[in-house]
N, C-alpha and C positions, 0 to 999 in steps of 0.2 A: 563452454567458458572455462578457462582455467580458473583455479582458486585465485582469489584476490585478496588483497588486503588493503583497508583504507588506511592512508597515511596523511592526516589532516595537518601535521607538523610542518609539511613541506608545501602546503598550498593554502589558498584562502577560500576554502570550501570545496565545491565539486562541480563537475559537470557530467551529467548523463548523456552518453551518446546512444540514443534511440535507434540509430541505423545499425549499429553493432549488435545492440541487444535483440533487435528484430530478427536478425539473421543467425543468432547464436543458438544451434540446435541442442546445446546442453542446458538450456533454460526451460522452465516450464512453458506450455502453450500459452497460458494466461499472461505471462510476463512478456513474451514476445508479441502477443496480440495488443496488449497495452501499448507496447513501443510504436507498433505499426499505426495505431490509432493516432498516438500522439505526434507522429510525423505530419499526419493530415490536419490536425486540429491544433490550436494554439492553447486552448483553454478546456479544462474538464474539471468538474468537481468530484470529490470523493463519492458523493451520493450518487452521481451519474455513473460512476464506474460500477458501484454495487448494483444499481437499477437494472442495468444490462448484463451483470455477471451471470453465466449459466450456473446452474444448480451444482453441476459436477466440478466446476473449477472453484466455487466456493467449499465444497467438501475437500479439495485438494489443498487449498489455502487454510482451511480450519485445521487439516492434520499437519500441515507445515508449521503452523502457529505454535504447535506443541513443542517443537525445537528439541526432540529426543535424540538419542544416539542412532535411532532408526533412520532418521531424516536429517543428517547433519548438513547437507547442501541446501536445505530449503532456505536457510537464512539468506544466502545470496539472492534468491528470488524474492523473498519478503523484503529485504533491504532495498533492492532495485526498484520494486513496485511502490514502496512507501517513498523512495526518492523521487519517481518519475510522477506520482500524485501530487507530492507537496510542491513540486515544480510546476505542474499543470495547472494547479489552482492559484499559483503565485502568492499563496498566503503565508509560506513558510520558507526560510533560508536554512540549509543545513551547512553550518560552518565548521563543525567539529564532531568528535565521536560521540559527545553528550547529544547533540542534536540529532545525529543518525540514530542513536539508541532511543531517544524519545519518540522519533517518527516511526520506528519499527513498533514500540509499545502502542502507540496511537493506533497503528494500522492492525495490529493483532487485534485490539479492542474492537475496532470496526469490524472486523472478520467475525469475531463471536457476536456482537450484536446483529449483524446481518443473519447470520444463522439462527438465532433465537427468534428474529422476527419473521423469518421463512418457516418457522415451526409454529407460528401463532401464539408465542409466548410473551411477546413485548410489542408495544407500538414503537415505531421507528421513524424518526423524522430526518430523513436523508438529507433533506436541505440544509440541515445543521451539522452535518458530519464535515468536519474540516480540521486540517493541521494547524490552523490559526490558533494563536494565543488570545486573540481578542474577540472570542465569541461571547464574552459577557455571561449572562445567566440563560443562555438558550438551551433548551432541553433537547437532548439527541434521542433518548429512549425513555419509556416509562411502561409500568405494567400494562398489560393488555386487558385487565378486568377492572 
């Protein structure tokens, strides 16, 4: 995929084309696999995505979440995954750059929480993982001890 720039000033939000993402060899395998899955199903929760995410893919996303000079292109994949998941759960609409950056921040937090959970350091309630603003006081994670 060529580098892209989101320009919300000329649109009313975004549309993620899963067919193009699924075929783009320049993207991470996890990004392409999610796009392929979303072509088949209309709905997917964030927790469901992480439940079936292989450990190796989680490691790649965790490394990519650091967004250092070593991995500048990872933001493309992180943003696309966050946008696809937000749309797949139907709980969040990304209308501008602020919404996009909020979704990226939430997704990178979910990646870190999943990593801590798999190491046995926290309890994680995947059913409460969501991009939605109306989760109320639902607990997503807590200490494992």
